N, C-alpha and C positions, 0 to 999 in steps of 0.2 A: 187380452193379448198375452203372449208369452215371448220371452227372448229365446230364439233358436239359433241365431248367428251373431257373432261379433267379428269385426274386421280388425286385423293388425296389419298396418302398412309395412311392407318389406321391400328392400331394394333388390333382393335376389331370392326367388321362390325356392330354389333347390337348397340354398344355404339355410334358409328359414326352415324348410322341411326337416333337414338334418338336425338343426338345433332344437326345434320343438319336439321332435320324436326321440332322437338319441340322447339329448341332454335333459330336457324337461320331462320326458316320459309320456307325452301324448302319443296317440296313434293316428295314422292317416285314415281319413274316412272317405273323402271324395277327391278324385283327380280327373278332371275333364279338360282335354286340350281345347284351347280357344284362341287359335292363331299363335301369336308370339308368347302369350302367357297361358295360364290355365286356371280353372276354377279348382282351388286346392284348399281342402279343409282338414283340420285335425280335431280330435276330441280326447277327452280324458278317458284313459283305459278303464277307470272305475265307473264311468257313465257313458258308455258307447252311444247311447241314444240321447245324450244331453246336448248342451249348447255346443255348436261347432264354431271353431276359430277359423275364420277365413284368412289365409295368408295372402293378403291383397297386394298385387303387384303395383309398384309405383308408376302408374301410367298417366297420371295427371300432374303436371308440373307444380301447381300450388300445393299438392299433397306433400311433396318433398320439402317445401318451405315450412309447412306446418310441422312435419315430423322433426325436422332439424331444430326448429324453435323449441318444441317441447323437450327434446333431448338435451339441448344446451341449458335450458332452464331447470333441468332435473325433474321434470314432471312426467310421471308415468302415463303411457298411452292407455293402458288398461290395467286391471288387477285380476289375479287368480287367487282362489281360496286354497289354503293348505290347512290340514288339521293341526300341524305342528310346524310353525315357521322356523323355529330353531333347527329342527331336524332337516328341513328343506335347505336352509342356509348352509348347514354343514355338508350335506350331500352335494349341493351345487358348487360350493367352493371347492370341494374335492375334485370336481370335474372341470375346474378352471373358470367357472363363471365369475365375472367381476360385479361386485356389489357396490353401489354408491351409498346405500343406507343399510347398515347391518340390522338385525332384528331389534326393533325399537317399540316399546309400549306407547300407544297413542290412544288415550281414553279407553274405550272398551275393546280395542283391537291391538294386535301386535303386527307390525309390518316390516318388510324389507324390500329394497328396490335393487334390481339388477339390470345389466345391459344384455339385451337379447342377441347381440352381435349383428342385428339386422336394422339398426338405426333407432331402436326404441328402448326406453326405460320401462320395465314391467314391475309392477308391485305384486308381492305375494303377501297375503294377510290371513290372520285367524282371529276369531272372536275370543277374547279372554275373560 
């Protein structure tokens, strides 16, 4: 088996698409209308055939409870790899991204955690 999709719960797909593309630098891969919502994915521009991030609409009420609980507890919903966490931190801070955890060494990794403006804490990490 291989990982080809991961889901990120979002309150607003259009807002999420703007943040994940314009701020984080992902590119839109798939957009298929499905009634009120759409099947919407983004990928890393460095790996256009890599893992797709599904910007998953909050269509199931318990999902909103789960998302809010994770956010309030400061727990990241998912993690993205960066070759240089310090550089990503500086770049994203310059774009107004709010971090709850600045670059921090944790064992064999360096991590930082930011608010994706869509209800999630997202961790960015590198192996050091």
